[in-house]
Backbone as CSV, one residue per row, in Angstrom:
resi,resn,N_x,N_y,N_z,CA_x,CA_y,CA_z,C_x,C_y,C_z
1,MET,135.529,72.749,30.522,134.836,71.904,30.465,133.237,72.216,30.269
2,ASN,133.030,71.709,29.534,131.117,72.001,29.888,130.721,70.914,30.311
3,VAL,130.126,71.827,31.346,129.705,70.381,32.770,128.441,69.830,32.107
4,LEU,127.332,70.607,31.354,126.318,70.450,30.800,126.381,69.103,29.969
5,ASP,127.236,69.652,29.366,127.155,68.378,27.861,128.119,67.110,28.215
6,LYS,128.887,67.218,29.532,129.675,66.131,30.035,128.297,65.267,30.715
7,TRP,127.548,66.016,31.702,126.321,65.516,32.128,125.653,64.637,31.300
8,PHE,125.175,65.424,30.225,124.023,65.004,29.523,124.718,63.772,28.749
9,GLY,125.906,63.842,28.476,126.924,62.940,27.218,126.636,61.314,28.078
10,TYR,126.591,61.287,29.475,126.624,59.992,30.028,125.384,59.236,30.465
11,ARG,124.004,60.109,30.002,122.890,60.010,30.591,122.203,59.962,29.024
12,ARG,122.246,59.656,27.947,121.941,59.602,26.594,121.533,58.335,26.450
13,LYS,120.839,58.403,25.601,120.093,56.531,24.989,121.371,55.587,24.880
14,GLU,122.697,56.432,23.615,123.505,55.835,23.202,124.725,57.015,23.910
15,PRO,125.272,56.858,25.308,126.269,57.760,26.169,127.685,57.975,25.458
16,ALA,128.077,59.083,25.701,129.346,59.429,24.889,130.398,58.455,26.096
17,GLY,131.515,58.733,25.500,132.660,58.559,26.142,133.214,57.268,25.840
18,LYS,134.458,56.630,26.078,134.871,55.308,25.925,134.532,54.447,26.471
19,ARG,134.502,52.783,25.769,134.074,52.250,26.329,135.176,51.141,26.747
20,ARG,135.584,51.098,28.134,136.978,50.170,28.561,136.712,48.951,29.291
21,LEU,135.472,49.223,30.033,135.178,47.769,30.537,133.790,47.636,30.313
22,GLU,133.401,45.991,30.774,132.360,45.420,30.747,131.112,46.210,31.235
23,LEU,131.683,47.140,31.946,130.288,47.674,33.298,129.903,49.089,32.388
24,ASP,130.815,49.707,31.547,130.436,50.482,30.599,129.307,50.589,29.902
25,CYS,129.575,49.245,29.420,128.151,49.117,28.321,126.848,48.890,29.089
26,VAL,126.879,48.839,30.698,125.597,48.862,30.870,124.920,50.704,31.181
27,VAL,123.889,50.371,30.663,123.353,52.443,30.368,121.900,51.849,30.618
28,ALA,121.226,53.124,30.996,119.967,53.020,30.987,119.074,53.650,29.825
29,ARG,117.958,53.191,29.515,117.025,53.074,28.542,116.076,53.768,28.194
30,ARG,116.275,54.498,29.943,114.815,55.796,29.702,115.413,56.599,30.608
31,TRP,114.666,57.916,30.709,115.256,58.738,31.581,114.423,58.731,33.014
32,SER,116.038,58.510,33.780,115.552,58.652,35.393,114.741,59.535,36.269
33,PRO,113.914,59.196,36.974,113.655,60.270,37.469,114.767,61.520,38.524
34,ASP,115.552,60.519,38.975,116.480,61.111,39.483,117.258,61.984,39.357
35,TRP,117.582,61.512,37.534,118.064,62.759,36.660,117.336,63.943,36.936
36,THR,116.333,64.346,36.753,115.382,65.406,36.730,116.152,65.981,38.013
37,SER,116.136,65.626,39.259,116.695,65.944,40.356,117.663,66.535,40.388
38,GLU,118.980,65.532,39.761,120.156,66.021,39.562,120.312,67.516,38.465
39,LEU,119.532,67.363,37.472,119.397,68.248,36.873,118.887,69.753,37.224
40,LEU,118.250,70.101,38.072,117.979,70.813,38.844,118.863,71.359,39.446
41,THR,119.314,70.364,40.519,120.464,70.846,41.438,121.206,71.416,40.162
42,LEU,121.931,70.891,39.355,122.824,71.370,38.687,122.657,73.109,38.324
43,PHE,121.341,73.086,37.674,120.718,74.504,37.378,121.067,75.374,38.781
44,ASN,120.550,75.101,39.914,120.538,75.888,40.780,122.027,76.272,41.369
45,ILE,122.997,75.693,41.284,124.312,75.407,41.562,125.073,76.416,40.756
46,PHE,124.547,76.144,39.023,125.049,77.101,38.205,124.743,79.009,38.566
47,GLY,123.036,78.863,38.914,122.564,79.969,39.078,123.391,81.248,40.236
48,LEU,123.614,79.859,41.224,124.595,80.403,42.547,125.830,80.650,41.977
49,LEU,126.440,80.148,41.358,127.834,80.928,40.525,127.497,82.193,40.259
50,VAL,126.608,81.839,39.114,126.322,83.501,38.735,125.793,84.406,39.714
51,GLN,125.077,83.949,40.509,125.156,85.302,41.338,126.738,85.865,41.801
52,GLU,127.198,84.770,42.052,129.055,85.509,42.898,129.619,85.816,41.862
53,GLU,129.600,85.961,40.637,130.606,86.165,39.694,131.208,87.731,40.168
54,PRO,130.335,88.801,40.421,131.188,90.173,41.239,131.698,89.431,42.036
55,ALA,131.764,89.366,42.824,132.463,88.714,44.794,133.760,87.990,43.426
56,GLN,133.616,87.171,42.714,134.658,86.173,42.331,135.701,87.470,41.502
57,ARG,135.064,88.124,40.866,135.542,89.020,39.962,136.986,89.650,40.741
58,GLU,136.010,90.740,41.879,136.774,91.365,43.071,138.423,90.676,43.336
59,LEU,137.896,89.563,43.826,138.662,88.361,44.008,140.236,88.326,43.504
60,LEU,139.693,88.247,41.923,140.770,87.929,40.953,141.044,89.322,40.473
């Protein structure tokens, strides 16, 4: 799964994904400052995972 595509998909003006419930139609119409924090956290996690690739390779 491409985590960034999925994360952005749900936060677009016209969000990705199926609409099954009425609540699915409730979407933000502007970028939330909280999303900036979430995105930076995601990037930090990706960076940490990349740092651990050599150790992960040894385990596998």
